[in-house]
C-alpha positions in Angstrom: -9.5 -80.5 -16.6 -9.5 -81.4 -12.8 -7.2 -79.9 -10.2 -4.9 -82.9 -10.0 -4.2 -82.9 -13.7 -3.5 -79.1 -13.6 -1.1 -79.6 -10.7 0.8 -82.3 -12.7 0.9 -80.0 -15.7 2.2 -77.2 -13.5 4.9 -79.5 -12.2 6.0 -80.3 -15.7 5.9 -76.7 -16.7 8.1 -75.8 -13.7 10.5 -78.5 -14.7 10.6 -77.1 -18.2 11.3 -73.6 -16.8 14.2 -75.0 -14.7 15.7 -76.7 -17.7 15.3 -73.6 -19.8 17.0 -71.4 -17.2 19.8 -73.9 -17.0 20.4 -74.0 -20.7 20.3 -70.3 -20.9 22.8 -70.1 -18.1 25.2 -72.3 -19.9 24.7 -70.3 -23.2 24.7 -66.8 -21.8 28.0 -66.0 -20.1 26.8 -67.6 -16.8 24.5 -64.8 -15.8 23.8 -65.6 -12.1 20.2 -64.4 -12.2 19.4 -67.4 -14.4 20.6 -69.7 -11.7 18.2 -68.0 -9.2 15.3 -68.2 -11.6 16.2 -71.9 -12.3 16.2 -72.5 -8.5 12.8 -70.8 -8.3 11.5 -73.2 -10.9 12.8 -76.1 -8.9 10.9 -74.9 -5.9 7.7 -74.5 -7.9 8.2 -78.0 -9.3 8.7 -79.5 -5.8 5.6 -77.7 -4.6 3.4 -79.1 -7.3 4.9 -82.6 -7.2 4.4 -82.7 -3.4 0.8 -81.5 -3.9 0.1 -84.2 -6.5 1.5 -86.9 -4.3 -0.4 -85.7 -1.3 -3.7 -85.7 -3.2 -3.1 -89.3 -4.5 -2.0 -90.8 -1.1 -5.2 -89.7 0.7 -3.3 -89.9 4.0 -4.6 -89.1 7.4 -5.0 -85.5 8.7 -1.5 -85.3 10.3 0.3 -86.6 7.3 -1.8 -84.5 5.0 -0.8 -81.4 6.9 2.9 -82.3 6.5 2.3 -82.4 2.7 0.5 -79.1 2.8 3.3 -77.5 4.9 5.9 -78.5 2.3 3.7 -77.5 -0.6 3.3 -74.0 0.7 6.9 -73.7 1.9 8.2 -74.7 -1.6 5.7 -72.4 -3.2 7.0 -69.4 -1.1 10.6 -70.5 -1.9 9.7 -70.3 -5.6 8.5 -66.7 -5.3 11.6 -65.9 -3.2 13.7 -67.3 -6.0 12.0 -65.0 -8.6 12.7 -62.0 -6.4 16.3 -63.2 -5.9 16.9 -63.4 -9.6 15.5 -59.9 -10.1 17.8 -58.6 -7.4 20.8 -60.3 -8.8 20.0 -59.0 -12.3 20.0 -55.5 -10.8 23.4 -56.1 -9.1 21.9 -56.4 -5.6 22.4 -59.1 -3.0 19.9 -61.9 -3.9 18.6 -62.3 -0.3 18.6 -66.1 -0.2 19.4 -66.0 3.5 16.2 -64.3 4.5 14.4 -66.3 1.9 15.5 -69.6 3.6 14.5 -68.2 7.0 11.0 -67.3 5.5 10.6 -70.8 4.1 11.5 -72.3 7.5 9.0 -70.0 9.1 6.3 -71.1 6.8 7.0 -74.7 7.7 6.9 -73.9 11.4 3.7 -71.9 11.2 1.9 -74.9 9.8 2.3 -76.6 13.2 0.0 -74.1 14.8 -3.6 -75.4 15.5 -5.1 -72.4 13.6 -3.5 -73.7 10.3 -5.4 -77.0 10.6 -8.8 -75.5 10.4 -8.9 -75.3 6.6 -7.5 -73.8 3.4 -8.7 -70.3 4.2 -6.8 -70.3 7.4 -3.6 -71.2 5.6 -4.1 -68.7 2.9 -4.7 -65.8 5.2 -1.0 -65.4 6.3 0.6 -66.8 3.1 -1.1 -64.7 0.4 0.0 -61.3 1.8 3.6 -62.5 2.1 3.7 -63.9 -1.5 1.9 -60.9 -2.9 4.5 -58.6 -1.2 7.3 -60.6 -2.7 5.8 -60.3 -6.2 5.2 -56.6 -5.8 8.7 -56.1 -4.5 10.2 -57.7 -7.6 8.0 -55.6 -9.9 8.9 -52.4 -8.0 12.6 -53.1 -8.2 12.5 -53.7 -11.9 10.5 -50.5 -12.5 12.6 -48.3 -10.2 16.1 -49.7 -10.5 16.2 -51.4 -13.9 18.2 -49.9 -16.7 16.1 -47.4 -18.7 17.3 -49.0 -22.0 15.9 -52.3 -20.8 12.5 -51.1 -19.6 10.7 -52.7 -22.6 12.1 -56.1 -21.6 11.2 -55.6 -18.0 7.5 -54.7 -18.6 6.3 -58.3 -19.2 7.8 -59.6 -15.9 6.6 -56.5 -14.1 3.1 -57.1 -15.3 3.2 -60.8 -14.5 4.3 -60.2 -11.0 1.6 -57.6 -10.4 -1.1 -59.8 -11.9 0.1 -62.7 -9.8 -0.3 -60.7 -6.6 -3.7 -59.5 -7.7 -4.8 -63.0 -8.6 -3.9 -64.3 -5.2 -5.6 -61.5 -3.4 -8.7 -62.0 -5.5 -8.7 -65.7 -4.8 -8.3 -65.0 -1.1 -11.2 -62.6 -1.3 -13.3 -65.3 -3.1 -12.5 -67.8 -0.3 -13.5 -65.3 2.3 -16.8 -64.7 0.4 -17.4 -68.4 0.1 -16.7 -68.9 3.8 -19.3 -66.3 4.7 -22.0 -66.9 2.2 -21.2 -70.4 1.0 -22.4 -70.2 -2.6 -22.6 -73.6 -4.1 -20.0 -73.2 -6.9 -17.3 -71.8 -4.7 -16.0 -75.0 -3.1 -12.5 -76.3 -2.2 -12.1 -78.0 -5.6 -12.9 -74.8 -7.4 -10.2 -72.9 -5.6 -7.7 -75.8 -5.9 -8.3 -75.9 -9.7 -8.1 -72.1 -10.1 -4.9 -72.0 -8.1 -3.3 -74.7 -10.2 -4.5 -73.1 -13.4 -3.1 -69.7 -12.4 0.2 -71.3 -11.4 0.4 -73.1 -14.8 -0.1 -69.8 -16.6 2.4 -68.0 -14.3 5.2 -70.6 -14.9 4.6 -70.6 -18.7 4.8 -66.8 -18.8 7.6 -66.5 -16.3 9.9 -68.6 -18.5 9.4 -66.3 -21.4 9.7 -63.2 -19.3 13.0 -64.2 -17.8 14.4 -65.3 -21.1 13.4 -62.0 -22.7 15.2 -60.0 -20.0 18.4 -62.0 -20.5 18.4 -62.0 -24.3 17.6 -58.3 -24.3 20.4 -57.6 -21.9 22.8 -59.5 -24.2 21.6 -57.5 -27.2 22.2 -54.2 -25.3 25.7 -55.5 -24.3 26.5 -56.3 -27.9 25.3 -53.0 -29.1 27.3 -51.1 -26.4 30.4 -53.2 -27.4 29.9 -52.2 -31.0 29.8 -48.5 -30.0 32.7 -48.6 -27.4 36.4 -48.4 -27.9 38.0 -51.4 -26.2 41.2 -49.7 -25.1 39.7 -46.7 -23.4 36.0 -47.5 -22.7 35.0 -44.3 -24.5 32.6 -44.3 -27.4 33.9 -44.8 -30.9 33.4 -43.0 -34.2 30.3 -44.9 -35.0 28.7 -43.8 -31.7 29.8 -40.3 -32.4 27.7 -40.1 -35.6 24.5 -41.3 -33.8 25.0 -39.1 -30.7 26.1 -36.0 -32.5 23.2 -36.2 -35.1 20.7 -36.5 -32.3 22.2 -33.6 -30.2 22.5 -31.5 -33.3 18.8 -31.8 -34.1 17.8 -31.2 -30.5 20.0 -28.1 -30.3 18.6 -26.8 -33.5 15.0 -27.4 -32.4 15.5 -25.8 -28.9 18.1 -23.3 -30.0 20.4 -24.7 -27.4 24.2 -24.5 -27.2 26.3 -27.3 -28.5 30.2 -27.6 -28.5 32.9 -29.9 -29.6 36.2 -30.2 -27.8 38.8 -32.1 -29.7 42.2 -33.0 -28.4 45.1 -35.3 -29.1 48.3 -36.3 -27.3 51.4 -34.2 -28.2 54.4 -36.1 -29.6 52.6 -39.4 -29.3 54.6 -41.0 -32.1 57.8 -40.3 -30.1 56.4 -42.1 -27.1 55.5 -45.1 -29.3 58.9 -45.2 -31.0 60.9 -44.9 -27.8 58.9 -47.1 -25.4 56.9 -49.4 -27.7 53.2 -49.8 -28.5 52.4 -51.2 -25.2 53.5 -48.0 -23.5 51.7 -46.1 -26.2 48.4 -47.9 -25.2 49.2 -47.1 -21.5 49.6 -43.4 -22.5 46.2 -43.4 -24.2 44.6 -45.0 -21.2 46.4 -42.5 -18.9 45.3 -39.5 -20.8 41.6 -40.6 -21.1 41.4 -41.5 -17.4 42.7 -38.1 -16.4 40.4 -36.4 -19.0 37.3 -38.4 -17.7 37.8 -37.0 -14.2 37.7 -33.4 -15.6 34.8 -34.2 -17.9 32.8 -36.1 -15.2 29.1 -35.5 -15.9 29.7 -35.4 -19.7 29.0 -38.9 -21.0 29.6 -38.1 -24.7 33.3 -38.9 -24.8 34.7 -40.3 -28.0 37.9 -41.8 -29.3 37.9 -40.8 -33.0 41.4 -41.8 -34.0 44.6 -43.3 -32.7 45.4 -40.6 -30.2 42.7 -38.1 -31.1 39.5 -37.6 -29.0 36.4 -35.6 -29.0 33.9 -34.4 -26.4 30.4 -33.3 -27.1 29.1 -30.8 -24.6 25.6 -29.3 -24.5 23.8 -26.9 -22.3 26.9 -25.0 -21.1 28.0 -21.4 -21.5 31.0 -20.6 -23.7 33.1 -19.6 -20.7 32.4 -22.8 -18.9 33.3 -24.9 -22.0 36.6 -23.0 -22.3 37.3 -23.6 -18.6 36.6 -27.3 -19.0 39.1 -27.4 -22.0 41.7 -25.6 -19.9 41.3 -27.9 -16.9 41.6 -30.9 -19.2 44.9 -29.6 -20.5 46.2 -28.8 -17.1 45.2 -32.2 -15.7 47.2 -34.1 -18.3 50.2 -31.7 -18.2 50.4 -32.0 -14.4 50.3 -35.8 -14.2 53.3 -37.6 -15.9 53.0 -41.2 -17.1 55.1 -43.6 -15.0 57.2 -45.8 -17.2 59.8 -48.2 -15.8 60.3 -46.1 -12.7 60.6 -42.9 -14.8 58.0 -40.1 -15.3 57.2 -39.3 -18.9 55.7 -35.9 -19.4 52.4 -35.9 -21.3 50.6 -33.0 -22.8 47.6 -32.5 -25.0 46.5 -29.8 -27.5 42.8 -28.9 -27.4 40.5 -27.3 -30.0 37.1 -25.8 -29.1 34.2 -24.9 -31.4 30.5 -24.0 -30.9 27.4 -24.6 -33.0 26.8 -21.7 -35.3 23.4 -20.7 -36.9 24.9 -21.3 -40.3 25.8 -24.9 -39.7 23.9 -27.4 -41.8 25.2 -30.5 -40.1 27.1 -31.5 -36.9 30.2 -32.3 -38.9 30.6 -28.5 -39.5 31.1 -28.0 -35.7 33.6 -30.9 -35.5 35.5 -29.6 -38.5 36.0 -26.2 -36.8 37.1 -27.8 -33.6 39.7 -29.8 -35.6 40.9 -26.6 -37.2 41.3 -25.1 -33.7 43.2 -28.2 -32.6 45.5 -28.0 -35.6 46.1 -24.3 -34.8 47.0 -25.3 -31.2 49.5 -27.8 -32.4 51.0 -25.4 -34.9 51.5 -22.8 -32.2 53.4 -24.6 -29.6 51.2 -27.5 -28.4 50.0 -28.0 -24.8 47.5 -25.3 -25.3 43.8 -24.6 -26.0 42.7 -22.8 -29.2 39.1 -21.7 -29.5 37.5 -21.1 -32.8 36.3 -17.5 -32.9 36.9 -16.2 -29.3 39.2 -15.4 -26.4 39.5 -17.1 -23.0 40.0 -15.5 -19.5 41.8 -18.0 -17.2 41.2 -17.5 -13.4 40.9 -13.8 -13.7 44.1 -13.4 -15.6 43.6 -12.5 -19.3 45.3 -15.0 -21.5 45.3 -14.2 -25.2 44.6 -17.4 -27.1 45.3 -17.7 -30.7 41.9 -17.5 -32.4 41.0 -19.2 -35.7 38.6 -17.0 -37.6 35.7 -18.4 -39.5 
């Protein structure tokens, strides 16, 4: 297959990629990175179409250089678009402003006499720039991408790295040909190899970009299935998976593991008096206050209507008890504003630790629930610890203890 045919095939492949990104954009909650990748494909298609037209016209040197300038500018724009999509996917500014400036600079540079001396002269400044863009996209995905999505990022990371290496090797081959002039390394060889590599790049880039978006949607659906809509905390289904994993890890490493359970005191009275809408506000109010105290602990669960659980690992018993007391104080000290009035809110908290006799994580949660029940039966707005006392800010406070 000659170079011209490969260039036409690459143009068709780029058009297919643009159409695929557009369809995915319409079908996937309008993810902006798809628009960037679609624009990158448009640039690649323009580059290849311009190259094919330039080859067929067989114009004079001046006109031919105009075609070459636009071929290379569009080509750089395509790689800028790939990087812009990666940045947008990672919630960074896409950088189209500097990308447009770079494309304009590429066009301007082609007016220099040096660029008219041959393909090698044009590749010397362009290849390092394009390779740097590719490697920047790969580096961003590796360093800043979500850890859960690493498997989906690897194909595009590999493709960007291979693209950079391929261009550097092709430049090296052109330098070798210029110096030693072996018969098989002519201009047509490099044109054909470049078109072939672009065809492969575009085919694989389409699949890599689609993989990232579909995998991200899968993760989003999975998170939604494990998250409580009202509070943003994990739900009971997530509790089972997380607690099972932490229980096994704590057993294996002989590490500490605790459950804090708490619920809102007199929540039914709030619902009956102010309505379910205010009841939902009360739940959001309490969980928001609790999350501030529990910052750094991501295992926060809503396990019932107004009942919550916190899984804490790697802490000392005293620290866990202090966390529980701070949680109680935060809620008690911040009333819920309702129609210009302040409604006092309190929580009762139960605390329990993993014991050597526990055969499953549910045993720890059950003891925390027993401690919570004890707190509610003995006045509410308090912390009960299963099996120990608590010292609060240097002042001994005798907590009711539920004995195993």
